[in-house]
Backbone as XML, in Angstrom:
<?xml version="1.0"?>
<chain id="A" units="angstrom">
  <residue number="1" name="MET">
    <atom name="N" x="-4.646" y="-14.246" z="-10.642"/>
    <atom name="CA" x="-4.329" y="-13.038" z="-11.382"/>
    <atom name="C" x="-3.023" y="-12.448" z="-10.807"/>
  </residue>
  <residue number="2" name="ALA">
    <atom name="N" x="-2.152" y="-12.044" z="-11.692"/>
    <atom name="CA" x="-0.878" y="-11.416" z="-11.305"/>
    <atom name="C" x="-1.104" y="-9.941" z="-10.973"/>
  </residue>
  <residue number="3" name="TYR">
    <atom name="N" x="-0.175" y="-9.384" z="-10.261"/>
    <atom name="CA" x="-0.284" y="-7.959" z="-9.946"/>
    <atom name="C" x="-0.035" y="-7.112" z="-11.180"/>
  </residue>
  <residue number="4" name="ASP">
    <atom name="N" x="-0.489" y="-5.877" z="-11.151"/>
    <atom name="CA" x="-0.371" y="-4.919" z="-12.258"/>
    <atom name="C" x="1.066" y="-4.393" z="-12.308"/>
  </residue>
  <residue number="5" name="VAL">
    <atom name="N" x="1.832" y="-4.837" z="-13.293"/>
    <atom name="CA" x="3.234" y="-4.451" z="-13.446"/>
    <atom name="C" x="3.379" y="-2.957" z="-13.662"/>
  </residue>
  <residue number="6" name="ASP">
    <atom name="N" x="2.497" y="-2.367" z="-14.436"/>
    <atom name="CA" x="2.563" y="-0.911" z="-14.666"/>
    <atom name="C" x="2.371" y="-0.140" z="-13.360"/>
  </residue>
  <residue number="7" name="LEU">
    <atom name="N" x="1.423" y="-0.572" z="-12.559"/>
    <atom name="CA" x="1.202" y="0.076" z="-11.276"/>
    <atom name="C" x="2.409" y="-0.097" z="-10.365"/>
  </residue>
  <residue number="8" name="ALA">
    <atom name="N" x="3.005" y="-1.280" z="-10.375"/>
    <atom name="CA" x="4.214" y="-1.503" z="-9.586"/>
    <atom name="C" x="5.318" y="-0.561" z="-10.028"/>
  </residue>
  <residue number="9" name="ASP">
    <atom name="N" x="5.466" y="-0.355" z="-11.331"/>
    <atom name="CA" x="6.449" y="0.603" z="-11.835"/>
    <atom name="C" x="6.180" y="2.026" z="-11.366"/>
  </residue>
  <residue number="10" name="ARG">
    <atom name="N" x="4.912" y="2.382" z="-11.328"/>
    <atom name="CA" x="4.544" y="3.743" z="-10.839"/>
    <atom name="C" x="4.889" y="3.907" z="-9.373"/>
  </residue>
  <residue number="11" name="VAL">
    <atom name="N" x="4.618" y="2.873" z="-8.566"/>
    <atom name="CA" x="4.965" y="2.931" z="-7.140"/>
    <atom name="C" x="6.487" y="2.968" z="-7.008"/>
  </residue>
  <residue number="12" name="ARG">
    <atom name="N" x="7.183" y="2.133" z="-7.748"/>
    <atom name="CA" x="8.621" y="2.079" z="-7.698"/>
    <atom name="C" x="9.240" y="3.455" z="-8.039"/>
  </residue>
  <residue number="13" name="GLU">
    <atom name="N" x="8.664" y="4.130" z="-9.006"/>
    <atom name="CA" x="9.140" y="5.472" z="-9.395"/>
    <atom name="C" x="8.980" y="6.448" z="-8.236"/>
  </residue>
  <residue number="14" name="LEU">
    <atom name="N" x="7.865" y="6.363" z="-7.533"/>
    <atom name="CA" x="7.632" y="7.266" z="-6.393"/>
    <atom name="C" x="8.569" y="6.976" z="-5.213"/>
  </residue>
  <residue number="15" name="LEU">
    <atom name="N" x="9.069" y="5.770" z="-5.144"/>
    <atom name="CA" x="9.939" y="5.350" z="-4.051"/>
    <atom name="C" x="11.408" y="5.411" z="-4.403"/>
  </residue>
  <residue number="16" name="ALA">
    <atom name="N" x="11.724" y="5.859" z="-5.592"/>
    <atom name="CA" x="13.116" y="5.804" z="-6.087"/>
    <atom name="C" x="14.098" y="6.545" z="-5.182"/>
  </residue>
  <residue number="17" name="ALA">
    <atom name="N" x="13.719" y="7.621" z="-4.606"/>
    <atom name="CA" x="14.632" y="8.402" z="-3.782"/>
    <atom name="C" x="14.612" y="7.974" z="-2.295"/>
  </residue>
  <residue number="18" name="GLU">
    <atom name="N" x="13.727" y="7.057" z="-1.975"/>
    <atom name="CA" x="13.538" y="6.632" z="-0.587"/>
    <atom name="C" x="14.621" y="5.613" z="-0.202"/>
  </residue>
  <residue number="19" name="ARG">
    <atom name="N" x="15.185" y="5.764" z="0.984"/>
    <atom name="CA" x="16.219" y="4.845" z="1.457"/>
    <atom name="C" x="15.592" y="3.650" z="2.184"/>
  </residue>
  <residue number="20" name="GLY">
    <atom name="N" x="16.231" y="2.510" z="2.119"/>
    <atom name="CA" x="15.787" y="1.354" z="2.895"/>
    <atom name="C" x="14.606" y="0.621" z="2.288"/>
  </residue>
  <residue number="21" name="VAL">
    <atom name="N" x="14.344" y="0.836" z="0.999"/>
    <atom name="CA" x="13.197" y="0.185" z="0.344"/>
    <atom name="C" x="13.638" y="-1.109" z="-0.313"/>
  </residue>
  <residue number="22" name="GLU">
    <atom name="N" x="12.863" y="-2.150" z="-0.103"/>
    <atom name="CA" x="13.078" y="-3.391" z="-0.823"/>
    <atom name="C" x="11.753" y="-3.924" z="-1.306"/>
  </residue>
  <residue number="23" name="GLU">
    <atom name="N" x="11.785" y="-4.702" z="-2.345"/>
    <atom name="CA" x="10.584" y="-5.287" z="-2.928"/>
    <atom name="C" x="10.547" y="-6.776" z="-2.626"/>
  </residue>
  <residue number="24" name="LYS">
    <atom name="N" x="9.348" y="-7.265" z="-2.383"/>
    <atom name="CA" x="9.212" y="-8.693" z="-2.063"/>
    <atom name="C" x="7.876" y="-9.194" z="-2.608"/>
  </residue>
  <residue number="25" name="LEU">
    <atom name="N" x="7.908" y="-10.313" z="-3.307"/>
    <atom name="CA" x="6.664" y="-10.940" z="-3.758"/>
    <atom name="C" x="5.976" y="-11.514" z="-2.524"/>
  </residue>
  <residue number="26" name="MET">
    <atom name="N" x="4.738" y="-11.071" z="-2.302"/>
    <atom name="CA" x="3.953" y="-11.552" z="-1.159"/>
    <atom name="C" x="2.486" y="-11.573" z="-1.536"/>
  </residue>
  <residue number="27" name="PHE">
    <atom name="N" x="1.799" y="-12.588" z="-1.063"/>
    <atom name="CA" x="0.334" y="-12.689" z="-1.231"/>
    <atom name="C" x="-0.090" y="-12.548" z="-2.677"/>
  </residue>
  <residue number="28" name="GLY">
    <atom name="N" x="0.736" y="-12.988" z="-3.624"/>
    <atom name="CA" x="0.402" y="-12.895" z="-5.042"/>
    <atom name="C" x="0.619" y="-11.517" z="-5.621"/>
  </residue>
  <residue number="29" name="GLY">
    <atom name="N" x="1.122" y="-10.579" z="-4.821"/>
    <atom name="CA" x="1.380" y="-9.213" z="-5.285"/>
    <atom name="C" x="2.815" y="-8.853" z="-5.025"/>
  </residue>
  <residue number="30" name="LEU">
    <atom name="N" x="3.109" y="-7.569" z="-5.140"/>
    <atom name="CA" x="4.461" y="-7.054" z="-4.906"/>
    <atom name="C" x="4.433" y="-6.058" z="-3.775"/>
  </residue>
  <residue number="31" name="ALA">
    <atom name="N" x="5.092" y="-6.393" z="-2.666"/>
    <atom name="CA" x="5.136" y="-5.515" z="-1.499"/>
    <atom name="C" x="6.381" y="-4.681" z="-1.545"/>
  </residue>
  <residue number="32" name="PHE">
    <atom name="N" x="6.243" y="-3.460" z="-1.046"/>
    <atom name="CA" x="7.373" y="-2.539" z="-0.893"/>
    <atom name="C" x="7.575" y="-2.364" z="0.592"/>
  </residue>
  <residue number="33" name="LEU">
    <atom name="N" x="8.747" y="-2.785" z="1.052"/>
    <atom name="CA" x="9.099" y="-2.728" z="2.475"/>
    <atom name="C" x="10.054" y="-1.570" z="2.712"/>
  </residue>
  <residue number="34" name="VAL">
    <atom name="N" x="9.880" y="-0.879" z="3.826"/>
    <atom name="CA" x="10.768" y="0.184" z="4.236"/>
    <atom name="C" x="11.383" y="-0.237" z="5.573"/>
  </residue>
  <residue number="35" name="ASN">
    <atom name="N" x="12.694" y="-0.371" z="5.578"/>
    <atom name="CA" x="13.399" y="-0.841" z="6.784"/>
    <atom name="C" x="12.815" y="-2.152" z="7.298"/>
  </residue>
  <residue number="36" name="GLY">
    <atom name="N" x="12.380" y="-3.006" z="6.368"/>
    <atom name="CA" x="11.830" y="-4.322" z="6.712"/>
    <atom name="C" x="10.364" y="-4.348" z="7.009"/>
  </residue>
  <residue number="37" name="ASN">
    <atom name="N" x="9.690" y="-3.203" z="7.043"/>
    <atom name="CA" x="8.264" y="-3.140" z="7.348"/>
    <atom name="C" x="7.461" y="-2.873" z="6.060"/>
  </residue>
  <residue number="38" name="MET">
    <atom name="N" x="6.411" y="-3.666" z="5.887"/>
    <atom name="CA" x="5.585" y="-3.421" z="4.694"/>
    <atom name="C" x="4.948" y="-2.028" z="4.773"/>
  </residue>
  <residue number="39" name="SER">
    <atom name="N" x="4.948" y="-1.356" z="3.633"/>
    <atom name="CA" x="4.357" y="-0.017" z="3.575"/>
    <atom name="C" x="3.192" y="0.048" z="2.620"/>
  </residue>
  <residue number="40" name="VAL">
    <atom name="N" x="3.402" y="-0.501" z="1.444"/>
    <atom name="CA" x="2.375" y="-0.518" z="0.400"/>
    <atom name="C" x="2.629" y="-1.752" z="-0.445"/>
  </residue>
  <residue number="41" name="ALA">
    <atom name="N" x="1.581" y="-2.293" z="-1.012"/>
    <atom name="CA" x="1.733" y="-3.467" z="-1.888"/>
    <atom name="C" x="0.789" y="-3.338" z="-3.062"/>
  </residue>
  <residue number="42" name="VAL">
    <atom name="N" x="1.294" y="-3.701" z="-4.239"/>
    <atom name="CA" x="0.457" y="-3.761" z="-5.430"/>
    <atom name="C" x="-0.224" y="-5.137" z="-5.367"/>
  </residue>
  <residue number="43" name="SER">
    <atom name="N" x="-1.523" y="-5.119" z="-5.319"/>
    <atom name="CA" x="-2.317" y="-6.334" z="-5.059"/>
    <atom name="C" x="-2.590" y="-7.119" z="-6.322"/>
  </residue>
  <residue number="44" name="SER">
    <atom name="N" x="-2.607" y="-8.436" z="-6.167"/>
    <atom name="CA" x="-3.003" y="-9.288" z="-7.285"/>
    <atom name="C" x="-4.491" y="-9.175" z="-7.554"/>
  </residue>
  <residue number="45" name="SER">
    <atom name="N" x="-5.231" y="-8.590" z="-6.655"/>
    <atom name="CA" x="-6.673" y="-8.348" z="-6.824"/>
    <atom name="C" x="-6.953" y="-7.015" z="-7.445"/>
  </residue>
  <residue number="46" name="GLY">
    <atom name="N" x="-5.886" y="-6.272" z="-7.755"/>
    <atom name="CA" x="-6.057" y="-4.917" z="-8.340"/>
    <atom name="C" x="-5.876" y="-3.877" z="-7.264"/>
  </residue>
  <residue number="47" name="GLY">
    <atom name="N" x="-5.402" y="-2.727" z="-7.659"/>
    <atom name="CA" x="-5.202" y="-1.604" z="-6.721"/>
    <atom name="C" x="-4.009" y="-1.868" z="-5.814"/>
  </residue>
  <residue number="48" name="ILE">
    <atom name="N" x="-4.007" y="-1.150" z="-4.686"/>
    <atom name="CA" x="-2.920" y="-1.291" z="-3.729"/>
    <atom name="C" x="-3.463" y="-1.503" z="-2.328"/>
  </residue>
  <residue number="49" name="MET">
    <atom name="N" x="-2.614" y="-2.090" z="-1.487"/>
    <atom name="CA" x="-2.882" y="-2.217" z="-0.073"/>
    <atom name="C" x="-1.913" y="-1.233" z="0.603"/>
  </residue>
  <residue number="50" name="VAL">
    <atom name="N" x="-2.436" y="-0.461" z="1.528"/>
    <atom name="CA" x="-1.640" y="0.588" z="2.168"/>
    <atom name="C" x="-1.668" y="0.395" z="3.678"/>
  </residue>
  <residue number="51" name="ARG">
    <atom name="N" x="-0.483" y="0.440" z="4.276"/>
    <atom name="CA" x="-0.372" y="0.340" z="5.744"/>
    <atom name="C" x="-0.626" y="1.718" z="6.322"/>
  </residue>
  <residue number="52" name="VAL">
    <atom name="N" x="-1.517" y="1.777" z="7.280"/>
    <atom name="CA" x="-1.910" y="3.056" z="7.892"/>
    <atom name="C" x="-1.944" y="2.913" z="9.414"/>
  </residue>
  <residue number="53" name="PRO">
    <atom name="N" x="-1.878" y="4.000" z="10.135"/>
    <atom name="CA" x="-2.047" y="3.890" z="11.595"/>
    <atom name="C" x="-3.406" y="3.261" z="11.890"/>
  </residue>
  <residue number="54" name="PRO">
    <atom name="N" x="-3.425" y="2.220" z="12.751"/>
    <atom name="CA" x="-4.690" y="1.497" z="13.022"/>
    <atom name="C" x="-5.824" y="2.439" z="13.414"/>
  </residue>
  <residue number="55" name="GLU">
    <atom name="N" x="-5.538" y="3.491" z="14.158"/>
    <atom name="CA" x="-6.595" y="4.389" z="14.607"/>
    <atom name="C" x="-7.206" y="5.238" z="13.455"/>
  </residue>
  <residue number="56" name="GLU">
    <atom name="N" x="-6.543" y="5.251" z="12.309"/>
    <atom name="CA" x="-7.054" y="5.999" z="11.150"/>
    <atom name="C" x="-7.846" y="5.121" z="10.174"/>
  </residue>
  <residue number="57" name="THR">
    <atom name="N" x="-7.844" y="3.823" z="10.407"/>
    <atom name="CA" x="-8.451" y="2.892" z="9.473"/>
    <atom name="C" x="-9.920" y="3.245" z="9.155"/>
  </residue>
  <residue number="58" name="GLU">
    <atom name="N" x="-10.720" y="3.397" z="10.168"/>
    <atom name="CA" x="-12.164" y="3.670" z="9.954"/>
    <atom name="C" x="-12.389" y="4.975" z="9.210"/>
  </residue>
  <residue number="59" name="ARG">
    <atom name="N" x="-11.660" y="6.013" z="9.534"/>
    <atom name="CA" x="-11.813" y="7.296" z="8.869"/>
    <atom name="C" x="-11.460" y="7.181" z="7.382"/>
  </residue>
  <residue number="60" name="LEU">
    <atom name="N" x="-10.387" y="6.455" z="7.092"/>
    <atom name="CA" x="-9.982" y="6.305" z="5.709"/>
    <atom name="C" x="-10.961" y="5.474" z="4.890"/>
  </residue>
  <residue number="61" name="LEU">
    <atom name="N" x="-11.647" y="4.559" z="5.523"/>
    <atom name="CA" x="-12.614" y="3.726" z="4.809"/>
    <atom name="C" x="-13.819" y="4.507" z="4.307"/>
  </residue>
  <residue number="62" name="ALA">
    <atom name="N" x="-14.019" y="5.709" z="4.809"/>
    <atom name="CA" x="-15.111" y="6.566" z="4.353"/>
    <atom name="C" x="-14.798" y="7.206" z="2.997"/>
  </residue>
  <residue number="63" name="ARG">
    <atom name="N" x="-13.570" y="7.131" z="2.537"/>
    <atom name="CA" x="-13.179" y="7.751" z="1.282"/>
    <atom name="C" x="-13.601" y="6.895" z="0.089"/>
  </residue>
  <residue number="64" name="THR">
    <atom name="N" x="-13.846" y="7.579" z="-1.028"/>
    <atom name="CA" x="-14.212" y="6.892" z="-2.250"/>
    <atom name="C" x="-13.048" y="6.018" z="-2.704"/>
  </residue>
  <residue number="65" name="TYR">
    <atom name="N" x="-13.353" y="4.842" z="-3.216"/>
    <atom name="CA" x="-12.372" y="3.891" z="-3.743"/>
    <atom name="C" x="-11.524" y="3.194" z="-2.667"/>
  </residue>
  <residue number="66" name="VAL">
    <atom name="N" x="-11.900" y="3.345" z="-1.409"/>
    <atom name="CA" x="-11.161" y="2.707" z="-0.325"/>
    <atom name="C" x="-12.049" y="1.637" z="0.333"/>
  </residue>
  <residue number="67" name="GLU">
    <atom name="N" x="-11.466" y="0.474" z="0.514"/>
    <atom name="CA" x="-12.187" y="-0.653" z="1.112"/>
    <atom name="C" x="-11.322" y="-1.232" z="2.244"/>
  </residue>
  <residue number="68" name="PRO">
    <atom name="N" x="-11.961" y="-2.007" z="3.096"/>
    <atom name="CA" x="-11.158" y="-2.694" z="4.131"/>
    <atom name="C" x="-10.260" y="-3.761" z="3.464"/>
  </residue>
  <residue number="69" name="MET">
    <atom name="N" x="-9.110" y="-3.972" z="4.015"/>
    <atom name="CA" x="-8.291" y="-5.089" z="3.573"/>
    <atom name="C" x="-8.745" y="-6.309" z="4.345"/>
  </residue>
  <residue number="70" name="ILE">
    <atom name="N" x="-9.079" y="-7.359" z="3.633"/>
    <atom name="CA" x="-9.584" y="-8.566" z="4.249"/>
    <atom name="C" x="-8.490" y="-9.629" z="4.254"/>
  </residue>
  <residue number="71" name="MET">
    <atom name="N" x="-8.193" y="-10.126" z="5.436"/>
    <atom name="CA" x="-7.225" y="-11.231" z="5.602"/>
    <atom name="C" x="-7.919" y="-12.328" z="6.406"/>
  </residue>
  <residue number="72" name="ALA">
    <atom name="N" x="-7.843" y="-13.535" z="5.889"/>
    <atom name="CA" x="-8.459" y="-14.693" z="6.591"/>
    <atom name="C" x="-9.934" y="-14.425" z="6.848"/>
  </residue>
  <residue number="73" name="GLY">
    <atom name="N" x="-10.604" y="-13.732" z="5.911"/>
    <atom name="CA" x="-12.027" y="-13.467" z="6.014"/>
    <atom name="C" x="-12.429" y="-12.341" z="6.948"/>
  </residue>
  <residue number="74" name="ARG">
    <atom name="N" x="-11.443" y="-11.625" z="7.486"/>
    <atom name="CA" x="-11.758" y="-10.547" z="8.433"/>
    <atom name="C" x="-11.079" y="-9.254" z="8.021"/>
  </residue>
  <residue number="75" name="PRO">
    <atom name="N" x="-11.723" y="-8.098" z="8.260"/>
    <atom name="CA" x="-11.068" y="-6.836" z="7.990"/>
    <atom name="C" x="-9.862" y="-6.651" z="8.910"/>
  </residue>
  <residue number="76" name="THR">
    <atom name="N" x="-8.813" y="-6.053" z="8.369"/>
    <atom name="CA" x="-7.564" y="-5.887" z="9.092"/>
    <atom name="C" x="-7.354" y="-4.415" z="9.422"/>
  </residue>
  <residue number="77" name="ARG">
    <atom name="N" x="-7.377" y="-4.068" z="10.708"/>
    <atom name="CA" x="-7.081" y="-2.685" z="11.123"/>
    <atom name="C" x="-5.638" y="-2.384" z="10.810"/>
  </residue>
  <residue number="78" name="GLY">
    <atom name="N" x="-5.392" y="-1.168" z="10.379"/>
    <atom name="CA" x="-4.022" y="-0.783" z="10.055"/>
    <atom name="C" x="-3.667" y="-0.996" z="8.584"/>
  </residue>
  <residue number="79" name="TRP">
    <atom name="N" x="-4.640" y="-1.445" z="7.821"/>
    <atom name="CA" x="-4.451" y="-1.628" z="6.370"/>
    <atom name="C" x="-5.741" y="-1.242" z="5.659"/>
  </residue>
  <residue number="80" name="VAL">
    <atom name="N" x="-5.631" y="-0.648" z="4.486"/>
    <atom name="CA" x="-6.751" y="-0.375" z="3.620"/>
    <atom name="C" x="-6.380" y="-0.801" z="2.200"/>
  </residue>
  <residue number="81" name="ARG">
    <atom name="N" x="-7.397" y="-1.104" z="1.424"/>
    <atom name="CA" x="-7.223" y="-1.406" z="0.004"/>
    <atom name="C" x="-7.748" y="-0.206" z="-0.767"/>
  </residue>
  <residue number="82" name="VAL">
    <atom name="N" x="-6.942" y="0.303" z="-1.679"/>
    <atom name="CA" x="-7.350" y="1.405" z="-2.554"/>
    <atom name="C" x="-7.550" y="0.802" z="-3.939"/>
  </residue>
  <residue number="83" name="LEU">
    <atom name="N" x="-8.760" y="0.928" z="-4.446"/>
    <atom name="CA" x="-9.095" y="0.354" z="-5.763"/>
    <atom name="C" x="-8.359" y="1.070" z="-6.879"/>
  </residue>
  <residue number="84" name="ALA">
    <atom name="N" x="-8.151" y="0.342" z="-7.967"/>
    <atom name="CA" x="-7.386" y="0.890" z="-9.093"/>
    <atom name="C" x="-7.989" y="2.206" z="-9.627"/>
  </residue>
  <residue number="85" name="ASP">
    <atom name="N" x="-9.326" y="2.320" z="-9.624"/>
    <atom name="CA" x="-9.953" y="3.549" z="-10.134"/>
    <atom name="C" x="-9.619" y="4.776" z="-9.279"/>
  </residue>
  <residue number="86" name="GLY">
    <atom name="N" x="-9.150" y="4.563" z="-8.054"/>
    <atom name="CA" x="-8.808" y="5.661" z="-7.175"/>
    <atom name="C" x="-7.365" y="6.088" z="-7.220"/>
  </residue>
  <residue number="87" name="ILE">
    <atom name="N" x="-6.566" y="5.398" z="-8.067"/>
    <atom name="CA" x="-5.121" y="5.710" z="-8.152"/>
    <atom name="C" x="-4.651" y="5.756" z="-9.593"/>
  </residue>
  <residue number="88" name="THR">
    <atom name="N" x="-5.478" y="6.287" z="-10.470"/>
    <atom name="CA" x="-5.131" y="6.301" z="-11.905"/>
    <atom name="C" x="-4.091" y="7.364" z="-12.257"/>
  </residue>
  <residue number="89" name="THR">
    <atom name="N" x="-3.965" y="8.393" z="-11.405"/>
    <atom name="CA" x="-3.010" y="9.458" z="-11.696"/>
    <atom name="C" x="-1.957" y="9.500" z="-10.598"/>
  </residue>
  <residue number="90" name="LYS">
    <atom name="N" x="-0.845" y="10.139" z="-10.896"/>
    <atom name="CA" x="0.217" y="10.296" z="-9.911"/>
    <atom name="C" x="-0.306" y="11.103" z="-8.711"/>
  </residue>
  <residue number="91" name="ARG">
    <atom name="N" x="-1.138" y="12.102" z="-9.005"/>
    <atom name="CA" x="-1.697" y="12.946" z="-7.943"/>
    <atom name="C" x="-2.534" y="12.113" z="-6.979"/>
  </residue>
  <residue number="92" name="GLN">
    <atom name="N" x="-3.212" y="11.068" z="-7.479"/>
    <atom name="CA" x="-4.016" y="10.214" z="-6.606"/>
    <atom name="C" x="-3.157" y="9.177" z="-5.872"/>
  </residue>
  <residue number="93" name="LEU">
    <atom name="N" x="-2.146" y="8.648" z="-6.567"/>
    <atom name="CA" x="-1.320" y="7.594" z="-6.016"/>
    <atom name="C" x="-0.341" y="8.074" z="-4.947"/>
  </residue>
  <residue number="94" name="LEU">
    <atom name="N" x="0.276" y="9.207" z="-5.202"/>
    <atom name="CA" x="1.337" y="9.743" z="-4.327"/>
    <atom name="C" x="0.927" y="9.826" z="-2.847"/>
  </residue>
  <residue number="95" name="PRO">
    <atom name="N" x="-0.242" y="10.389" z="-2.502"/>
    <atom name="CA" x="-0.578" y="10.493" z="-1.087"/>
    <atom name="C" x="-0.694" y="9.132" z="-0.390"/>
  </residue>
  <residue number="96" name="TRP">
    <atom name="N" x="-1.149" y="8.133" z="-1.101"/>
    <atom name="CA" x="-1.302" y="6.796" z="-0.505"/>
    <atom name="C" x="0.074" y="6.163" z="-0.282"/>
  </residue>
  <residue number="97" name="VAL">
    <atom name="N" x="0.935" y="6.286" z="-1.257"/>
    <atom name="CA" x="2.298" y="5.742" z="-1.100"/>
    <atom name="C" x="3.019" y="6.478" z="0.027"/>
  </residue>
  <residue number="98" name="THR">
    <atom name="N" x="2.879" y="7.781" z="0.062"/>
    <atom name="CA" x="3.499" y="8.587" z="1.130"/>
    <atom name="C" x="2.969" y="8.194" z="2.490"/>
  </residue>
  <residue number="99" name="ARG">
    <atom name="N" x="1.688" y="7.962" z="2.591"/>
    <atom name="CA" x="1.069" y="7.568" z="3.860"/>
    <atom name="C" x="1.631" y="6.213" z="4.337"/>
  </residue>
  <residue number="100" name="GLY">
    <atom name="N" x="1.681" y="5.244" z="3.411"/>
    <atom name="CA" x="2.177" y="3.919" z="3.763"/>
    <atom name="C" x="3.633" y="3.929" z="4.167"/>
  </residue>
  <residue number="101" name="VAL">
    <atom name="N" x="4.467" y="4.685" z="3.422"/>
    <atom name="CA" x="5.884" y="4.802" z="3.734"/>
    <atom name="C" x="6.082" y="5.526" z="5.062"/>
  </residue>
  <residue number="102" name="GLY">
    <atom name="N" x="5.325" y="6.572" z="5.276"/>
    <atom name="CA" x="5.455" y="7.306" z="6.519"/>
    <atom name="C" x="5.148" y="6.454" z="7.729"/>
  </residue>
  <residue number="103" name="PHE">
    <atom name="N" x="4.112" y="5.634" z="7.634"/>
    <atom name="CA" x="3.792" y="4.774" z="8.776"/>
    <atom name="C" x="4.845" y="3.695" z="8.948"/>
  </residue>
  <residue number="104" name="ALA">
    <atom name="N" x="5.295" y="3.102" z="7.872"/>
    <atom name="CA" x="6.330" y="2.060" z="7.967"/>
    <atom name="C" x="7.615" y="2.627" z="8.587"/>
  </residue>
  <residue number="105" name="LYS">
    <atom name="N" x="7.953" y="3.845" z="8.262"/>
    <atom name="CA" x="9.146" y="4.489" z="8.821"/>
    <atom name="C" x="9.013" y="4.727" z="10.328"/>
  </residue>
  <residue number="106" name="SER">
    <atom name="N" x="7.761" y="4.873" z="10.794"/>
    <atom name="CA" x="7.543" y="5.134" z="12.209"/>
    <atom name="C" x="7.721" y="3.879" z="13.062"/>
  </residue>
  <residue number="107" name="LEU">
    <atom name="N" x="7.819" y="2.738" z="12.428"/>
    <atom name="CA" x="7.970" y="1.464" z="13.141"/>
    <atom name="C" x="9.440" y="1.119" z="13.327"/>
  </residue>
  <residue number="108" name="PRO">
    <atom name="N" x="9.765" y="0.314" z="14.333"/>
    <atom name="CA" x="11.163" y="-0.100" z="14.520"/>
    <atom name="C" x="11.607" y="-0.924" z="13.310"/>
  </residue>
  <residue number="109" name="PRO">
    <atom name="N" x="12.844" y="-0.725" z="12.843"/>
    <atom name="CA" x="13.356" y="-1.530" z="11.720"/>
    <atom name="C" x="13.353" y="-3.005" z="12.071"/>
  </residue>
  <residue number="110" name="LYS">
    <atom name="N" x="13.177" y="-3.818" z="11.054"/>
    <atom name="CA" x="13.226" y="-5.286" z="11.229"/>
    <atom name="C" x="14.533" y="-5.822" z="10.686"/>
  </residue>
</chain>
């Protein structure tokens, strides 16, 4: 399954004023990198993957429409998956994109 092009456009719109953003096809989806660090990705499985501070992962998983991001069969700390039903509006999507970009900006540039 390909990633949701409309959702990618919505994320792209939110990132339009952000400096140092590049897009890269990864894992069957479209990743948005900030200064070379992944921040958020539109998933081929639907919804988005968001990079978060690892210590916040468990707390964020308690939210509705948020699941662990599974890589190689294991949950990945520092990442969450937000299901499509949880990001249908700009008001729902913006905080997740902002969170992912904010964390990516806190990392050393690559």
